[in-house]
C-alpha positions as CSV (number, residue, x, y, z in Angstrom):
1,M,109.8,50.4,62.5
2,K,110.2,49.5,65.5
3,T,107.7,50.3,68.1
4,Y,107.9,50.9,71.8
5,I,104.6,50.8,74.1
6,A,104.0,51.6,78.0
7,G,101.6,48.8,79.4
8,I,101.9,46.4,77.0
9,N,99.6,44.0,78.4
10,G,97.3,46.2,79.2
11,M,93.9,46.8,77.3
12,V,95.1,49.5,75.1
13,G,98.7,48.3,74.4
14,S,97.7,45.0,73.8
15,S,94.7,45.6,71.7
16,I,98.0,48.5,69.3
17,S,100.5,45.1,70.1
18,R,97.9,43.0,68.1
19,K,97.7,45.1,65.3
20,F,101.2,46.4,64.6
21,R,102.2,42.9,64.7
22,D,99.7,42.8,61.8
23,E,101.1,44.7,59.5
24,K,104.5,43.4,60.2
25,I,105.8,45.5,62.8
26,Q,108.6,44.8,65.5
27,V,107.2,45.4,68.4
28,F,108.5,46.2,72.1
29,G,107.3,47.1,74.9
30,K,107.0,45.9,79.7
31,S,103.2,46.6,81.2
32,S,103.7,48.5,84.5
33,K,104.6,45.4,86.6
34,E,107.5,44.7,84.2
35,L,109.2,47.6,84.8
36,D,108.3,50.6,87.0
37,F,108.1,53.5,84.6
38,T,107.6,55.9,88.1
39,N,111.2,55.1,88.5
40,R,113.4,58.1,86.2
41,E,116.3,55.9,86.1
42,D,115.1,52.7,84.8
43,T,112.7,54.2,82.3
44,F,115.0,56.3,80.8
45,R,117.5,52.7,80.3
46,E,115.4,50.9,78.8
47,L,114.3,53.3,75.8
48,N,117.6,54.2,74.9
49,A,118.2,50.5,75.4
50,I,116.0,49.4,72.9
51,S,116.1,52.7,71.0
52,P,112.5,52.6,69.0
53,D,111.0,54.4,66.1
54,V,108.0,55.4,67.6
55,L,106.9,54.9,71.4
56,I,103.0,54.2,72.6
57,I,101.8,55.9,76.5
58,A,99.2,54.0,76.6
59,A,100.8,52.8,80.1
60,A,98.0,54.4,82.9
61,K,96.3,54.7,86.7
62,V,92.7,54.2,85.0
63,G,89.4,53.4,87.1
64,G,86.2,54.6,87.4
65,I,84.3,57.2,89.6
66,G,84.6,54.9,92.6
67,A,88.5,54.5,92.3
68,N,88.9,57.7,91.0
69,S,86.7,59.4,94.4
70,T,88.1,57.5,96.8
71,Y,92.4,57.8,95.8
72,P,92.6,61.2,94.4
73,V,96.6,61.1,94.9
74,E,97.6,57.9,93.6
75,F,95.7,59.0,90.4
76,L,97.1,62.7,90.0
77,T,101.0,61.3,91.3
78,L,101.3,58.7,89.6
79,N,99.9,59.3,85.9
80,L,102.3,62.3,86.6
81,Q,104.7,60.3,86.5
82,I,105.0,57.1,84.5
83,Q,103.5,60.0,81.4
84,T,106.9,63.0,82.6
85,N,109.2,60.4,82.8
86,L,108.3,58.2,79.3
87,I,108.1,61.4,77.7
88,D,111.2,62.9,78.8
89,A,113.2,59.4,78.1
90,A,112.4,59.4,74.4
91,H,113.4,63.6,73.8
92,E,116.3,62.2,75.1
93,A,116.7,58.9,72.7
94,N,115.7,60.7,69.7
95,I,112.6,58.7,69.2
96,G,110.8,60.3,66.2
97,K,106.7,60.0,66.7
98,V,105.9,60.3,70.3
99,I,101.8,58.7,70.9
100,F,100.5,59.9,74.1
101,L,97.1,58.7,74.9
102,G,94.4,60.7,77.2
103,S,90.7,60.6,78.0
104,S,88.0,62.7,77.5
105,C,87.7,63.5,80.9
106,I,90.5,66.4,80.3
107,Y,87.9,68.1,78.8
108,P,85.9,70.7,80.6
109,K,81.8,69.3,82.7
110,F,79.4,71.0,80.9
111,A,81.6,71.4,77.5
112,P,79.5,72.4,74.8
113,Q,78.3,69.3,72.9
114,P,80.2,67.1,70.2
115,I,83.3,68.6,72.5
116,S,85.9,69.9,70.3
117,E,89.9,69.7,70.4
118,S,88.6,74.1,71.1
119,S,87.4,73.5,74.7
120,L,90.4,72.4,76.6
121,L,90.8,74.9,79.5
122,T,87.5,76.6,78.8
123,G,85.9,75.7,82.1
124,P,85.8,73.5,86.0
125,L,86.1,69.4,84.9
126,E,84.3,67.4,86.6
127,P,85.1,66.7,90.2
128,T,84.8,62.9,90.4
129,N,87.9,62.6,88.0
130,E,89.6,66.1,88.2
131,P,93.0,64.6,90.0
132,Y,93.0,61.6,86.5
133,A,92.2,64.7,84.0
134,I,94.7,67.0,85.1
135,A,97.8,65.0,85.3
136,K,96.3,64.2,81.4
137,I,96.0,67.7,80.8
138,S,99.8,68.0,81.8
139,G,100.9,65.6,79.5
140,V,99.3,67.2,76.8
141,K,100.7,69.7,77.3
142,L,103.7,68.7,77.5
143,I,103.4,66.9,74.2
144,D,103.0,70.3,72.9
145,A,105.9,72.4,74.6
146,Y,108.6,69.7,73.2
147,R,106.8,69.9,69.7
148,K,107.1,73.3,70.2
149,E,111.0,73.3,72.1
150,Y,112.1,70.6,70.1
151,G,109.9,70.3,66.7
152,H,109.1,66.6,67.2
153,N,106.7,64.8,65.1
154,W,104.6,63.7,68.6
155,I,100.6,63.7,69.5
156,S,98.4,63.0,71.6
157,L,95.3,61.5,71.2
158,M,92.7,61.5,73.8
159,P,89.9,58.8,73.0
160,T,86.3,58.8,74.5
161,N,85.4,55.6,76.6
162,M,87.1,52.3,75.7
163,Y,86.4,49.1,76.5
164,G,87.4,45.7,74.8
165,P,89.4,42.2,75.4
166,N,91.6,42.4,78.5
167,D,89.6,44.8,80.0
168,N,89.9,45.6,83.9
169,F,85.9,44.0,84.8
170,D,86.6,44.9,88.4
171,I,83.1,46.5,89.5
172,E,85.5,48.5,92.0
173,T,87.5,50.1,89.8
174,S,86.2,50.1,86.0
175,H,85.5,51.8,83.8
176,V,80.8,51.6,83.2
177,L,80.6,49.5,80.2
178,P,83.4,46.9,81.6
179,G,82.0,47.1,85.2
180,L,78.4,46.3,84.0
181,L,79.1,43.2,82.3
182,H,80.2,42.1,84.9
183,R,77.4,42.9,87.8
184,F,74.8,41.7,84.9
185,H,76.9,38.9,84.7
186,L,76.9,37.4,88.7
187,A,73.4,38.2,89.1
188,K,72.7,36.0,86.3
189,I,74.8,33.1,86.9
190,E,73.4,33.5,91.6
191,G,69.1,34.7,90.7
192,Q,69.3,38.0,91.7
193,T,66.1,39.8,90.4
194,E,67.2,43.5,90.9
195,V,71.4,45.2,89.8
196,K,70.9,49.1,91.3
197,L,73.8,50.7,89.8
198,W,74.7,54.3,91.1
199,G,73.2,57.2,89.4
200,D,69.8,58.0,87.9
201,G,70.9,56.3,84.1
202,T,70.3,60.1,82.5
203,P,73.8,60.6,81.1
204,L,74.7,60.3,77.9
205,R,78.2,58.4,77.3
206,E,80.1,56.9,73.9
207,F,81.7,54.5,73.2
208,M,84.5,53.2,71.5
209,H,86.1,50.0,70.9
210,V,89.6,49.3,71.5
211,D,90.2,48.2,68.3
212,D,89.3,51.2,66.7
213,L,92.0,53.4,68.7
214,S,94.1,50.4,67.3
215,K,93.9,51.0,64.1
216,A,93.6,54.7,64.5
217,I,97.1,55.0,66.0
218,F,98.1,53.3,62.7
219,H,96.3,54.9,60.4
220,L,98.4,58.5,62.6
221,L,102.3,56.9,62.4
222,E,101.8,58.0,58.1
223,F,101.3,61.6,58.6
224,K,103.6,64.3,59.3
225,T,100.9,66.5,61.3
226,K,100.3,70.2,62.8
227,E,97.2,69.5,65.2
228,S,98.8,67.9,67.8
229,L,95.7,66.5,70.0
230,F,93.1,64.8,68.2
231,N,89.7,63.2,69.9
232,I,89.3,59.8,68.4
233,G,85.0,58.1,69.7
234,S,82.3,56.0,67.5
235,S,80.0,59.1,67.9
236,S,78.1,57.7,68.3
237,E,75.9,58.3,72.1
238,L,73.8,56.5,74.7
239,S,72.4,57.2,78.3
240,I,73.9,54.8,81.0
241,F,69.6,53.3,80.9
242,D,69.8,52.0,77.3
243,L,73.9,50.9,77.8
244,A,72.8,48.9,80.7
245,N,69.6,47.4,79.2
246,L,71.8,45.7,76.3
247,I,74.4,44.6,78.6
248,A,71.6,43.2,80.6
249,R,70.1,41.2,76.5
250,T,73.3,39.7,76.1
251,V,74.4,39.1,79.2
252,G,70.2,37.4,79.3
253,F,69.4,39.2,82.8
254,E,65.8,39.1,83.0
255,G,65.8,40.6,86.3
256,K,65.1,44.8,87.3
257,I,67.1,47.3,86.7
258,A,67.2,49.9,89.5
259,F,68.8,53.5,89.8
260,D,69.6,54.6,92.9
261,A,69.3,58.8,92.1
262,K,71.2,59.9,95.5
263,K,74.5,59.4,93.9
264,P,76.9,60.3,91.5
265,N,76.5,60.8,87.6
266,G,79.2,62.1,86.5
267,T,78.8,64.2,84.1
268,P,75.5,64.7,82.5
269,R,77.1,64.5,78.8
270,K,80.5,63.6,76.7
271,L,80.3,63.0,73.1
272,L,83.8,64.2,71.4
273,D,83.4,65.6,67.7
274,S,86.1,63.6,66.1
275,S,86.1,65.1,62.9
276,L,89.4,66.0,63.0
277,L,90.3,62.5,62.8
278,Q,88.1,61.7,61.1
279,E,89.4,63.6,58.0
280,T,92.2,62.2,57.7
281,G,90.8,59.0,56.6
282,W,89.6,57.3,59.2
283,K,86.6,56.4,61.4
284,A,85.6,53.8,63.8
285,E,83.7,50.5,62.8
286,I,82.7,48.6,65.2
287,S,79.3,48.6,66.4
288,L,78.3,48.7,70.2
289,E,75.9,46.2,69.6
290,E,78.6,43.9,68.2
291,G,81.3,44.8,70.8
292,V,79.7,44.1,73.7
293,K,79.2,41.1,72.4
294,S,82.3,40.1,71.6
295,V,83.6,41.8,74.5
296,Y,81.7,39.2,76.9
297,D,82.5,36.1,74.6
298,W,85.7,37.1,75.5
299,Y,84.8,38.2,79.2
300,L,83.2,33.6,79.5
301,N,86.2,32.0,78.1
302,N,88.7,34.5,80.6
303,H,87.8,33.9,83.8
304,Q,86.2,31.7,86.4
305,E,82.4,33.0,86.6
306,K,80.9,30.8,83.6
307,V,77.5,31.3,82.8
308,S,75.6,27.7,84.5
C-alpha cells in the first residue's frame, strides 16, 4: 500500500507518517513549502506520478483566533484552493481512499452539545473563524459529491483541538494549547509575575493528542463506510482557565494568571460526539496531562528557549 500525505511535515502529517511507517506502509508526501498545493497543475502532476492507494489531506493554512481574524481572505481562499486541487487530482489519479481532515469549527457556534455530525449546516458559525470553517465545509461537501457521483470510498474526519510534536508554537498565530505552552515558558524564564490571557477563561474545550488521530486514520483504512463524515475527539473537556493552570504547573510558572474579558472568548463550548467513530472500535488513549507533559518536553528539545 502506498500512502501520500499532503502536508507531511506539519504536526498532523508527521504524526501520520510515523504511525504508517511503524506499520510498514510505504509513505510519500510533501509539505506546502516543497509543493505549492494551490498550484493545480503541479498538484495533479504530483499525484499522477506517484499514483498512491491512499491520499491523506493534512495540508492547510491554520491558526488561532488572532490569525483567523487578521487574515480571513487567506484562510478562505488558500484552503479552498489546496483541498479542491488535491481532491480533484485524487479523482483523476484514481486514488481508492481519500481522507480529508477538517476541523470541529465547521459546526454551528451554538450547536447542541456534544456536537454530532448531523449538526453540520444547522446554524450560524463562530464569526472569528468563519472563513476557515466555510472552506472546510466546502471540502466535506466535495468529498460527499465525489462519493455520490462516482462511488468513491472517501471520507472526511473532523478532529477536535489537536496538539503534539511539530505544532506551531508562535504566540501570534498558534492555537490555544501550544500558544499557552510558549507563553508560560517565556514567562518562567523571563521571571514574569503575571500572564494575561484573552477572554474570561470560561469556554470549554476538548483536546486530543495528534498520535491518537493517526491511530484512528490507520484504523479507518480497513473500513468501507456508508458514512462519509466522522467526528474524532477525546470525549473529555475542560475550561480554558483549567487548561492554563495545567500548563502553568507543567511548565513550572508560579506567577499570576489573569484574563482580559474584553477580548473574545470564541465559541463557549465545543465538545464533539465521537460515538460514530468509537463504534468502529477506536478510542483516544493519551490523557491530557500525559500529552501536555510530552509536548512540553518536545518543545524544550526543539526550540532555542530553554528553562534556565
